[in-house]
N, C-alpha and C positions, 0 to 999 in steps of 0.2 A: 752035782758039781762041787758044792761046799767050799767055794772060794772065799778067802778072807776078804771081807769088805770093811773098810775103815768106818768107824762110828764117830759121829760128832754130836755136839750138844744140841738140844732143842730148848731154846731159851736158857734157863739156868739149870737144866737137867743134863748132866754130862753123859756122853756116850749113849744118847737116846735114839738117834736116827742115823741111817747110813749116809755117808757123804755123797754117794751116788744114789739118788732116789729114782723114782719111776714116774714120769709124766704120762698120765693115762689118756689125755685128750684125744689122741689119734687112734685109739684102739677100735672104735666102732664107727669110723668114718672121719670126716673133716679133712684129712689129708689123703684123699683118693679112696682106693678100694678097701673093703672090709673083709677080713679073713678071721672068723671067730676061732677056728681051730689053732691057727698060728698065734693069735693073740693070747689065747688061754695058755698055750705051751710057754709063751714068753713070760707071762706073769708068774707061772709056777716055777720056771727055771730061775727067775729073779729072786724069788723067795729062797730057793735052795742055795743060791749064791750068796745070801746074806743081806740082800736088799730088804729093808723093812718099811721104807717110807714110800707110800703110794699116794699120788695126788690126782684128785678128780674134782668135779664141780657140778652143781645143779644145772648150770647152763650148757654143759657139754652134751650136745645132741638131745637137748630138752629132757634131760634126766636118764636117757638110755645108757649113758656112760656109767652112771652110778649103779644102775641095775646090773650091768654086765660085770663091772669090777666087784660089786658086792657079792654076786653069786659065786665068783671064782675064789675070792679071798675069805668068805665067811667061815669055811671049815678051819682056817688058820688064824682066826681072829687074834689069838694071844701072841702071834708073831708079827703083827701088822701095826704100824703107826699110820692111820688113815687120815688124810687131809681132804676136806671138801670146802666148798665156797658157796656163799649166798650173795644176793644183792645186785646181781646183773640180770636184767630182764629185757624183754623185747617189747617195744611199743607197738601200737596198732599197725604202723606202717613198716614194721620190721626193724626199726632203728634200735640201737643199743641204749639202754637207760640204766642208771644206777638208782637203786631203791634200798636205802639202809634204815628204813623206819623199823622201830621195834616190832611192830605187828608182822611186817614182812620177814624179818630175821627169824622170828619164832616159827612162823608158818613154814618157811623154807627149810629150817632145820628138821621139823617134824616130817616133812615130805622127803627129805634126803634120807633120814633114818629109815623110813618105810621102804624106799627104793633099795637102799643098801642091805636091809635086813640086819642092821646093827642096833645095839641099844645105846651107843654113844659114838661120837666122832672125836678122834684124838686132837685134831687141829682144824679149827673152823675159821675160815677167813671171810672178811668182807671182800668180795671179788673186785669191786670198784668202789670208790668213795663218792657218796652222795652229798654234794655241796649244800643241798636243801635241808639236811638234817645235821645238827651239831654232832661231831664225832663222839663227844662225851655221852650223848644220848644213846648212840648206836653201841658203843663199847659197854655202856651200862647194861643194855639188854643182853649183850653177850656174856657179861659177868654174871648176870642172873642165871644164864644157862649153864655156866660153870658150876655155880652153887647147886643147881638142880641135878648135876651129874650127867647132863646130856652131852656136854663137850668137856674136853680136858684142858685145852689151850686155845688162846685167841690169836688170830693172825690178821694182817692187813695186806692186801694186794694192790700194787701200783699206787701207793700213797706217797705223799711228800714227807720230807723230814719234819716239817712243822706239824703235820697231822699225826705222825708217829709220836711226837713228844706230847701232844695234847692227849692222845689215846693212852699213852703209858702212865699219865698222871691219874687215870681212872682205874686201870687194871694192867698188870704186866702183859706186855705183848710178846708172845713167844717167838713169832716169826713175821718177817716182812718178805713178801714174794714180789719180785720184779724181774723183768727181762734183763739179763746181764750176760755179756759175751765179749769177744774181741771186737765186735762191731756195734755193741750197745753198751757203752761204758758210763752212762749217766750216773749210776749209783756211786761212782767214785767221787762225785761232787758234793759229798756230805752224808749220803745215806749209809754207806758202809761204816763210817766212823760213828754215826749216831747209833746204829745197831750194836756195835761193840760197846759203846758207853752204857747203853740201856740193858745189856744182857739179852739182846734179841738176835735170833738166828736169821741170817740173810739167805733166802731161798732163791737161787737163780733159775728162772725158767728160760727156755729156748737157748741154752748155753751153746748149742751148735747152729744157731741162726736158722732154725727150722729145717735143718739138713743141708743148707747151702754151704756152711763152713766145713761140713764133712765131705763136700764134693759130691753129694748125692745127685745134684742136677746143676745145670748152668743156665738154662733158658726155660721160659714158661712152656714152650711146646714139648718139653720133656716130662711135664706133669700131667696126670690124668685130668680129663675135662672137668670133673667134679672136685678137684683139689682146691681147698680154700686159699692156698698160697698164691693162686692166680690173681687174687685181689690185693696182695701185699705190695705196697709201693716199691720196696727194695728189689723185687723180682721182676718188675717191668723191664722190658728188653734193654733200654738204654742204661738204666740203673744197674741191672744185673751184669751187663758187659763190663761196666766200670768196677763194680764191687767184686768181680771175680779176681781182681788183682790181689785181694786179701787171701783168697783161697789158694792162689798160686804161691803166696809166701808160706802159707801153712803146708802146702804140698812139698815145697822145697825143703823146709826144715824137717818135716816128717820123714822124707826119704833119707835125709842125712843121718837121722838117729834111729831109723828102722821101725817107725810106728806109722799109724794112719793119721790123716788130718783130723778126724773126729777125736781120736785119743789125745792129740796135741791140744785141740781147742778146749776140750773138757778139762784136761790137766791144768791149763792156764787159769781157768775159772777157779778151780779148787785151790790153786796155789796162792790166791789173792789174800786170804785170811783164814784162820782156823774156825771162824764163826760162819763161814760161807759153805753152803751145800748146794747141790745142783740136781735138777729133775729133768734130764733129757727125755724127750718123747721116744718111745720104742714100740714098734709093732711086730718086730721079728727077733728071733733068737740070735741071728747074726749081728744085728745092731746092739742087742743087749751085751753080747760078749765083747764087742768093740768098746762099748762104754765102760764095762767093768775093767778092761785093760787100761782105759784112760784114767780110771780112778786110782790105779796103782802107779801111774807114771809120775815121776818127779822131775820137774824142769830145773835146769840150772838158772841162776839169776841172769846170765848172759842170754840164754834162750828166751826167757820171758821178756827181757828188754828188747830183744830183736823183734819179736812179734808185736809188741806194743808200739815200737817205732814204725813198723810197716803199716800198722792199722792207722796210726795218727797221720802219717804222711799221705795215706790214700784219700782221706776225707770221704767217708761213706756217703752214698747218695740214696735218698729216699727215707721217708718216715718209717718207723718200725711197725705201724698199724695203719689201716685205712683211715681217712679223715674222721669218720663218725666215731671210731673207737678212740682216736687220739683226743677227741673232745671230752671224753669222760676219764682221761688219765689225770690224776691229781698231781699237779706240779707246782 
């Protein structure tokens, strides 16, 4: 394909990662059915199209995601900026827990490297922030791993602005990853500005609202029985019916300018600031091509304001994660 893909900075390193990255979480499950052949083809076509930023995590399918992604991308290691995450574990009862102790960080990294088959990880995040461990202690452990050559850059996921500033006083933080889209705009309340000030790239995950803003589904009964989105509050029937109003606004404007709702939603995220990149999830080549087109779409100020006004007027219903996950979001 060899499509030109815009490159943006990773931390203070200019033109280091593709503005449209690849969220890998859904490749081997989580969102319904698994198709390894199509997932493999999608990863390889993304590489060919100029995407170099691939995002996985130790917690995705208990390490199976890292194994799958590593096996496909390993032959192309010099073309890949690979991100993974540590510090999100499951308790004995299946509940989600944050563990950012230095021992856990080091052990998790070594396990991730073994699963990936890589000798280093380019961008290594704390997946969630552990309030029991001072962030200075956790980032100090990550800084030691940078010195050891096992990771290149440090990232934080779902952290508060205060946590970011404390962490950055210990070691430069190359990236902060948080959900950001037309219906999840909390980063505008200070995080985007803090990242710009500190030279930190903001990585927007779920920029398409887990496919809802793309118009991929409207109701829970349209999703496979094993699809994790069935547990998401925003997709419960009453909330989904209300929130579909934002999708209608996206569909109207998309029709007017001759694009898809997914392209419009992704373009809006990337238009917010030059230090913002996005990692939409992709399981098929069709969705990949849609997202690549969204990466080249340029909205007028009027179009962006129209979407923002519609989103603000709607007052989205439902938290963006189930209660157990919201409890470990650092706010």
